[in-house]
N, C-alpha and C positions, 0 to 999 in steps of 0.2 A: 402584487405578490405572485399572482398566477403566472405572469409573464416571466418573473425571475425564476420561479420553480421550473417552468418549461425549459428555460435556458440551461439551468443546472442539470435537468434530466437529460437534455440533449448532449451536454458535455460528458456526463457520466456514461451515457450509452456509447458515445464515441470512444471514450477511454477504455471501456470494456471491450469494444470491438478491436481496438488497437492491441490490447493484451492478448486477445484471441488470435490475432494475426501473428503476434510474436511467438505465441505458443505452438504454432504450426511448425513441425520439424522442417529444417532447411533441406532443400533438395539438391543433391549433387548433380552437376552438369559437367560431364567429362566428354570432351570432343576428342575423337581419335581418327587417325588415318590408317588405312590398311590396304592390302593388295591381294589380288587373286593369285599372284605368284610372289615368292619371297623377296625378290629384288625389284619389284614394281609397286607403285602406289596408285590405285585407281578408284578409291572410294573413301567416303567419310562415314563415320558412325557416331552415335551419341548414347551415353549412359546417363539416365536421369533417376535419381533417388535409388530405390531398391529394385527398380524395374530391370528387366532383361535389356540388353543393348538394342537400340533401334538401328538395325543394319542399313547400310546403303542409302543414307539420306541424300547422298550425291554420288553418282557413279561416273561422273565425267572428269574426275581428277586424272591427271596424266603426269606421272613423275617417275624418273628412273633412279630409284634409290630410296628416298624417303621424303615425305612432305611434312614440314614442321607446322606446329599449331601455336600461334602467337597472339594472345588476347591483348588489347590495349584500349585506352580511353581516347575519345576525340579531344579536340583542343580545349573544349570548355569543361571536360570531365563530366559531362551530363549524360553520356551514352557510351556503352561498351561496343567495341568492334573486335573481330578476330581475323587475323590474316593466315591464309594457307599458302605456303611456299611450295611451288612445284618446279623441280629442277629437271633439266634435260641436258645430258652430258655435252659440255662444250658450248652451251648457249646460255643466254640470260634467263633467269627464273621468271616465271609468271606468278604474280601474287593475286590471290583472290581475297577480297575483303568482304566479310559477311556481317550482318547485323543480327546478333543472336536473339534480340527481343522479338523479332518477327516470327520466329519459329519456323521460318522457311530457309532451306539450305540449297534450293535448286538453282538459284541465280545470285551471284555476288552483287553487292551494291557498287563495287569498283573492281576493275581488273587492271593490273599494273605490270610493267616490265622492269626488272631490277637486276642487281648484281648476280653473278653466276654462282649457283650452288649455295643458297642461303643456309647457313648453319645456325644463325641466331638473329633475333630481332629485339628491339626495345623502342621506347618512345620518350619524348619530353613533352612539354606543354604545347609545342608547336610542330614537332617533327616526328616522323617515323624513320627508324634506322634499321638497316639490314647489313649483316656481316656476310660477305661473299667468300666462301672458302677457296674456290678455284684460283682466283687471281689476287687474293689478299686485299680486297677492297671493301670499305664500308661506304654504303650509299645512303642517301636520305631522300625523304619526301616531305614537303611542307603540307600540313594538314589544315583543311578548311572545310568543315562539315564532312561530306563524303567525296570531296575533291582532293586529290593527292597530286601535287606538282613536284616533278623530279628536281631535287636540289643538288648541292655540291657533294663531292665524294672525297674520300681519302684512300690513298694506295700506300701500303706498307712495303718498305724495301729492307731486306735483311742486311745485317752488318757484313756478311760474307756473300759474295756474288754467286758462289756455286750452290747456295741454298735457295729453295723455292719458298715463297711466302704463302701463308694461308691465314685468312681472317676467321677465327674460330668463335669469338664471342664479342658481344657489345653490351655495355651497361650504361646506365644513366644515374648520376648522383650530383646534387648541389649545382645544377646548371651546367654540368660538363658531361661529355660523352667519353666513355672509356673503351677503347678497342683492345682486344686480347688477341695477339697474333702468335703463330707458331712458324718455325722455319725448319725445313727438312731437306736432306739429300740422300741419294742412294736408291735402291730398288726394293720391291716388296720383300719383306722378311729380313731385310738388312739395312734399315733406315738409320740415319744419324740425325739427331734433333738438337737444335740450339735451345737454350732456356727461353721460356715465354717472354714476349715483350709486351708491356702494358703502355699504351699511348693515350695520354690525356688530351682530349680535343674540345674545342668550343662547340656550341650547338650547330654552328655552320661548318664544322669539321676542319678548323684550323688547328695546328699543333700547339699545345700549351706546354707539355713536357712529356717525358717518357722514362721508363725504368725497366731494368732487367728483373725477371722474377726467378724463382727457384725451380719450379716444375718444368718438365719436358713432356710434350705430347698429351693433349687432352682433346676429346671429341666435343666441340661446342654444340653440336646438334643433339647430344644426349640431354634430355631434360634433367636439370639439376647438376650438370657438370660444373656449373659456376652459379653461385647465388649471392645476393647482397642482403646483409642485415645492417641497417643503419649506414654507417660510413665504412663498413668492412666488406670487402669482396673475398669470398672463399672460392677456391678452385681445386677440383679433384683431378690430379694428373696421373697418367699411366706410367710415366717415368721412362718410356722408350717404346719399343715395338710391342705389338699385340701378338703374343705367342699363341699358336694353336696346338701346342703340345702339353698344355697343362702347367706351364711355368709362369713365373711372375717377375716383375722388375723390382729390384731391391730399393730403387729410389722413386717408386710410385709414392705419391704423397698427397696430403691435404695441406694447402698453405692458405694463409690469410694475407690480405693487402689492406693497409690503412689508406683509403683513398684520399685522405686529407694530406698525407705526407708521401704517398707512393711507396712506403716501406713494406717489404714483404718478409713474412716469417713462415718457415716450414713448421707446422704443428705436429705432424706425425708422418712417418714413412713406413713402408712395409719392412724395411731393414730393422726399424725399431720394434715392430710387432713380432717378427720372427724370433727375436731374442727372448721375448716373453712366451711365445707359443711356437714351438718347432713345427707344428702342423699348419701354420699359416701359409697360404699359397695363392693369395688373391691380389689383384690390382684395384685401386680405387677408381670408381667411375662416376659416382653422382652423390649428391647430398640434397636434403630438404631441411628447412629450418622453420620452426613454429615457436616464436617467443624465445625461450631459453632451451628448448628441446631441439636436438639435432639428430637427423636420420642419415645413415651412410650406407651406400650400396657398393659392394666390392665383388669381384668375380674373376674367374679365369676361363679360358676357352680350351676345349679339347679339339681334336682334329675335325675339320668341317665335314659335315655329313654324318658324324657319329653322335651317339647319345652320351651326353656328359652328365654324370650323376652329382647332384648337390654342388653345382659350380657357382651358385650365386648366394651370397649371404647379405643380410641387412641388419645393421646395428642401430641401437638407440643410445644416445649419450646427451650431454648438456654442453652448452657453450663453454662454461668454466672448466669442465672436465676435459674437453677437447683441447683447451689451451695447455693442458698438462700432458697431452698425447694419449689421453684415455678415450677410446672409441666406444666404451660402455658395454652394453649387453646385447647379445644376438637375439633378435626377435623374429627372424625368418631365415629359412634355408630352402633353396629352390633348385630345380633342375631346368635348364633352359632347353626349349625345343624350337628356338629361333634366334634371331640376332639382336632384337630390340632390348635395350636396358634403359634405366632412368628412374628418377623419383620426382614426385610432385605432391606438395601438400596443399589441399584445398582449404583455405582459411574460412570459407563460408560454412562448410560442413564438418570441419575438423577431421577430415579423412586423409590418410596417406595413400597415394597410389604408386605402384611400382611395376615397371615393365620387367618381366622375367622371360625373355625370349618371345614366343608367340602368345604368352598369357599376360594379361593385365590384372594385377592383384590390388584389391582394396582392403585397407587395414583400418579398423575402427578403434584401435587401442588394445584390443583383446584377441580378435580373430581376423584371419585373412579370408577374403571372398574372391575366388578366381573367375576371370572371364577369358576363356580360351579362344582359339582362332575360329572354332565352330560357332561359338556364341557371338563373336564379333563379326563374323562374315568374311574373314580374310586374315592374312598374316599381318600382325601388328607392326606399324612403323613408328609413328610418333603420337603424342597425346598431351593434353593440357586441360586443366579446369578452365571454366569460362569467367573466372573472377580476375579482372585486370588489376593486379596490384600496382600501387603507386611507384612508378619507375623501377619495377621489379624488386622492390624492397618490402620487407615485412612490416615496414612502418605504415604502409597504406592499408586502408580498410574499405570495405564496400558498405556504404550507408544505405538506409532504406527503411521500410516498415514505418515505424512511428517516431523515428529519430528527428523528424522535422519540428517537433514541439507543438505549441499551441497553434502556430500558423498552419501546420499540417492538418490539425483538427478542423480548421475552418473550411478546408476543402470538402469536408463531409456535408457541408450545408447544401451542396449541389445534389445530394441524394435524398430520397424520401426519409422522413423522420423515423427513427427506430424506437419502438416501444416494447417494453417487456411486460406490460400489464395483461392479465388474462381477460378475454372477452366475457362479458356477462352472459349467463345462460338464460 
């Protein structure tokens, strides 16, 4: 009986410990890239929990424009990695792969050369994929531990030869890779865009099928410019040129694509919204989805170098309401003091993050907490939480803590027994 009692006491203690671990508030881990000048990226920073940003955890970054932050799982889904894409005009990007669990950001576990000007990345069970904006190419790497072997690539060719191709986004769903491409001609301020092309590819990047979409021009490097929920891909499109005179495109839209059928539907356009609200003056830039909740960021730009007042708005709606063209309630209005925008929802901490120029905003459901360029140690470029969602879909979750069940409790046998009895005096 004494032995049985001791075993029960041990299991009870272990369960109590487990509950205590669960009760500890989850810590936010937001990795961001920044620059000492607005159009350069030369440093990494980290925001953990409610702490002030840890500036300059790596100051050897070198990118002309912006360095994306792309978390992913290794091939066994037993460890998280994060890739930092560093572009140099006209050349292949350098990818640094870090292991966040080490807490060290001084040296990557792998350094790779990939497609030019990476705007987006995703991964499957076996491969890491990168969308290269400059030449309209999606490249791949086979994953084996921390060894990444260059694989096959796919190059998009527009339907009209006088248009230039750009690879803006790449997504993964149900054993297939989906490349999102744009095509443009003309010069700055007077571009003409073809509708987006969605190309369905095998994991080794052979073409399966393709479809024309509704939207025109989106920035795949903007966090949240395209998101997946289940089998649905959502894209926030600008609808044309980015004006710097405070105007907007009437066919800026949010559309959805059923990846099972490749059918696209425009859910809401700015033309729809201005009919309801004559003061509307924004283009759609990004989204974030948490379950049935949808966040939307829209904005317009004033003349470069000028201060634009209240040019960024963030709305909160639901999936079902968005299906009816309802973008919901405004939860934030901001003035940009830089060029970075985008949304990211951290499923681990239930926090929404929004880039509003040089300031990164954290939203807990009731209030916004700003981190400006002084706090972050530079001009904000890109950002992402370090939770690697399954194939960039909200269907994924990060397990841990005591979810391993009884088998997990047995691991505690390796530590000294925990007792809660008071010592006799």
